[in-house]
C-alpha positions as CSV (number, residue, x, y, z in Angstrom):
1,M,-56.7,77.6,12.4
2,D,-53.8,79.2,10.7
3,I,-50.5,79.1,12.6
4,S,-50.1,82.8,11.9
5,D,-53.1,83.4,14.1
6,I,-51.1,82.2,17.1
7,F,-47.8,84.0,16.9
8,I,-46.8,87.6,16.2
9,P,-45.9,88.3,12.6
10,A,-42.4,87.3,11.5
11,P,-41.4,90.9,10.5
12,L,-42.3,92.2,14.0
13,K,-40.4,89.3,15.7
14,N,-37.4,90.1,13.5
15,A,-37.5,93.8,14.4
16,I,-37.8,93.0,18.1
17,D,-34.9,90.6,17.9
18,W,-32.7,93.2,16.2
19,A,-33.5,95.9,18.7
20,S,-32.8,93.5,21.6
21,R,-29.2,92.9,20.6
22,P,-26.8,94.7,22.9
23,P,-27.5,97.3,23.9
24,N,-31.0,96.0,24.4
25,I,-33.2,99.1,23.8
26,W,-36.3,97.3,25.3
27,A,-34.7,96.6,28.7
28,D,-36.6,98.1,31.7
29,K,-39.2,99.8,29.5
30,P,-42.9,99.9,30.5
31,A,-45.3,98.7,27.8
32,A,-48.9,97.7,27.1
33,I,-50.1,95.3,24.5
34,I,-53.3,95.9,22.5
35,S,-54.6,94.0,19.4
36,T,-57.4,94.2,16.9
37,G,-58.5,91.6,14.5
38,G,-61.0,88.8,14.3
39,N,-61.9,86.0,16.6
40,F,-59.1,85.7,19.1
41,G,-55.9,85.6,17.0
42,G,-54.8,89.0,18.3
43,G,-55.3,87.7,21.8
44,R,-53.1,84.7,21.2
45,S,-50.5,86.9,19.6
46,Q,-50.6,89.1,22.7
47,Y,-49.6,86.2,24.9
48,H,-46.8,85.3,22.5
49,L,-45.5,88.9,22.6
50,R,-45.7,88.9,26.4
51,Q,-43.5,85.8,26.5
52,I,-41.0,87.5,24.2
53,G,-41.1,90.7,26.2
54,I,-40.4,89.0,29.5
55,Y,-37.3,87.4,28.0
56,I,-36.0,90.8,26.8
57,D,-36.9,92.6,30.1
58,I,-39.9,94.6,29.0
59,H,-42.3,95.5,31.9
60,F,-45.8,95.0,30.8
61,I,-48.9,96.2,32.6
62,N,-51.1,93.2,33.5
63,K,-54.5,94.9,33.4
64,P,-56.6,95.9,31.7
65,E,-56.2,93.7,28.6
66,F,-57.4,95.1,25.3
67,F,-58.6,92.8,22.5
68,L,-60.8,94.3,19.8
69,N,-62.8,92.3,17.2
70,A,-62.8,94.7,14.3
71,F,-65.1,92.6,12.3
72,E,-67.9,92.3,14.8
73,P,-70.8,94.8,14.4
74,P,-71.1,97.6,15.1
75,A,-68.3,99.2,13.0
76,K,-65.2,99.9,15.0
77,F,-63.4,102.1,12.4
78,D,-64.5,104.6,9.8
79,A,-63.4,104.5,6.2
80,D,-60.2,106.4,7.1
81,G,-59.2,103.9,9.8
82,N,-60.2,106.1,12.8
83,L,-61.5,104.3,15.8
84,I,-65.2,105.3,16.2
85,D,-66.5,102.7,18.7
86,E,-67.1,104.6,21.9
87,D,-66.8,101.5,24.1
88,A,-63.5,100.6,22.5
89,K,-62.2,104.2,23.0
90,E,-63.1,104.1,26.7
91,R,-61.4,100.7,27.1
92,L,-58.3,101.9,25.2
93,K,-58.2,105.0,27.5
94,E,-58.2,102.7,30.5
95,V,-55.2,100.9,29.1
96,L,-53.3,104.1,28.5
97,V,-54.1,105.5,32.0
98,S,-52.9,102.2,33.5
99,L,-49.7,102.4,31.5
100,Q,-49.1,106.0,32.6
101,A,-49.6,105.1,36.3
102,F,-47.3,102.0,35.9
103,T,-44.6,104.1,34.2
104,R,-44.7,106.7,37.0
105,R,-44.3,103.9,39.6
106,L,-41.3,102.5,37.7
107,L,-39.7,106.0,37.5
108,L,-40.2,106.5,41.2
109,Q,-38.5,103.2,42.0
110,D,-35.5,104.3,39.9
111,S,-35.1,107.7,41.6
């Protein structure tokens, strides 16, 4: 296993670090994490990103989680990179609906 399969990519970590300097633009923002790749590297990276996000005060939805193995048949993307897998589209929609509901709850708490 390559160590890069466990952590988020260094350029992403660097961008997050810069944006979290005062004023921290991530603080109190709702977020969802999704990943696509092979095996479970994306999933491990999600957990790493969640640890980072908690430290910089990002509010993540907990469910549903979304991991997509892009290399497992049937094809998940067409030649132009568009998501074509109907099951993945439905699961991704569930993530977005959950994020929307979570965001609304956070906004109600602030008002």
